[in-house]
N, C-alpha and C positions, 0 to 999 in steps of 0.2 A: 548364804551361810558362809562362815569363815573358811579359808583355804584349809586350815587344819582339820576341820570336820569333813570337808569335801574329798580329802585325800583317799578315803576308803572307796569312793565312788568313781574316781578318775579312771581307773583301769577299765571299768565297764563302759563308761561314757566314751572313751576313746576307741572301743572295739564294737559298740552297738550303734549302728547307723540311725535307727528310729529314735533312740534316746538322745543321740547327738543332735539330731534335727530338732527335737523338742527343746534341748538346751539352747540352740541358736535362736529358735523362735522366742523363748522366754527372755533371752538376752536382748533381742531386738525390741521386744515389747517394753522391757525395762528402760532401754535407751530412749524410746519414743515418749514414754511417760515422763522421764526425767527432762527431756527437751521441752515437752509441753509445760511442765512445772516451771522451768526457767523462763519460758516465754510468758507464762501467766504472771509470774512475779515481776518481770521486766515491764510488761504492759500495765500492771497495777501501779508500779512506781511512776511510769510516764503519765498515767491518768491522774494520779494524786498530784504530781508536779504540775500538770496542766491546770487542774482545778485550783491549786494554790496560786499559781501565777494569775489566772483569771480573776480570782477573788482579790488579789493584791492590786491588780490593775483597776478593778471596779472600785475598790476602796480609795485608791489614789485618784481615780477620776472623780469620785465623789468629793474628794477634797479639792480637786481642781474646779469643781462647780462653784466653789467659794471664790469666784473670780472678781477682780476689780474692774471697774469701768471709770474712764476719765470723762468728766463733764466739764467742758471748758466754757465758762461764761465771761471770760476776760474781755472779749470784744462786744459784749452785749450791754445794753443800758440796764439800769437798776429800776425795773418797773415796780410800782407800788400797787398793792391790792391783790385781789384773788383772780383778776382777769389777765390773760396773757396778751402781750402786744400782738395785734392782728397781722402785722407785716413780718414778724420774725419766724424763721423756719424752726421747726422743733429740734431739740437736742435728741439724739438717738443713742439708745443703749440696748443691750441684749437682756432677755428675760432671765438668764441664768446668773445674773450678777448678784453678789451678796455684799459688795463693798463699793462705795462710791468715793472717788477722789474728785472733789468739786473745786475747780479753780474759779473763785469768786470774781465778780466784775472789778476792774481796776479802781482803786481808791476805797475798797471795802476794808473795814477795820477787823482786827482779830477779836477773839473772844468766843463766848458760848453762843451756839446757833441751834435753831430747831429746823428740821426739814420735814417735808411730807410729800407724798405722791397722792394726788386726788384725781377723781374722775372729772370730766368736764362740768358735771353738776355740783362738784364740791365734796363728794363723798370721799373720806380719807381711806386710802388703801394701805399705805405704809407710812410710818412716821418714826422719828427718832431725834437724837441730839448729837452734837459733836462740838469740838473746840477748833476754831479756825486759827491757823498760825500764819504769820507773815513770813514768807520766804523771799529770797531775792527776786524782786519784780512781780510778786503775786501773793495773793492770800489763798491758802489751801485749807479746805474743810474736808476731813475724812469722816465718813459715816458708814455704819453697818446698815445695810438695807437689802433684805432678801426679797427679790422681785419674782421669785419662782412661782408664786401663786397668782401673779398678775398676768392676765391674758394679753397678748400683743395688741397694740392699738395706740390711740392718742390719749394722753393724760396731761396733767399739770404738775410740774415740779415747783414746790413752794419752799422758800427759805426766808428765815428772819433771824436777826440777832435777838436774843432773848429780851422780851419787853418792847420790841419794835414792830412795825408793820410787816406783813408778808410781802415778799417779792415773788412774782409768778413767771414761769417760763414754760413754753410748750415742750412737751416730752413725748417722744415716740418710743414705745417699747417694742422691740422686734422679737 
């Protein structure tokens, strides 16, 4: 109640001990309720901020899943056909990769290329196209290739200039 309305009761409150005790108890209850309310609001704000931060990190991590991997074939020969050379170690990339930056063997020309990842039996798992560009000292082919659905293991990476034969390289997905 406003102080102007309480003025009539102040004389009694200051002279009656049981009423004054009731007043102190009510005042303490009010302060506890108010402190709990402030605590609840602060906790709610922190929870919302925490959840928002978590969602932002998850969203950002989701974008980070769109990682690039470098496949360096510059020191490898250009094998023809769908069989990989038996003496070459496999190229290794992670399964969370969604973009490949492929450095083609030395002497490879630029232009439109096709790529695919196949099983050892030749079943195509991922395929796509890209344009290879000659940069100082190398030919770079960038392709979008979501490998998240491919289980880790040994596969074959196949590349070809559009209209040419496939070149095959052993590929290990981790």
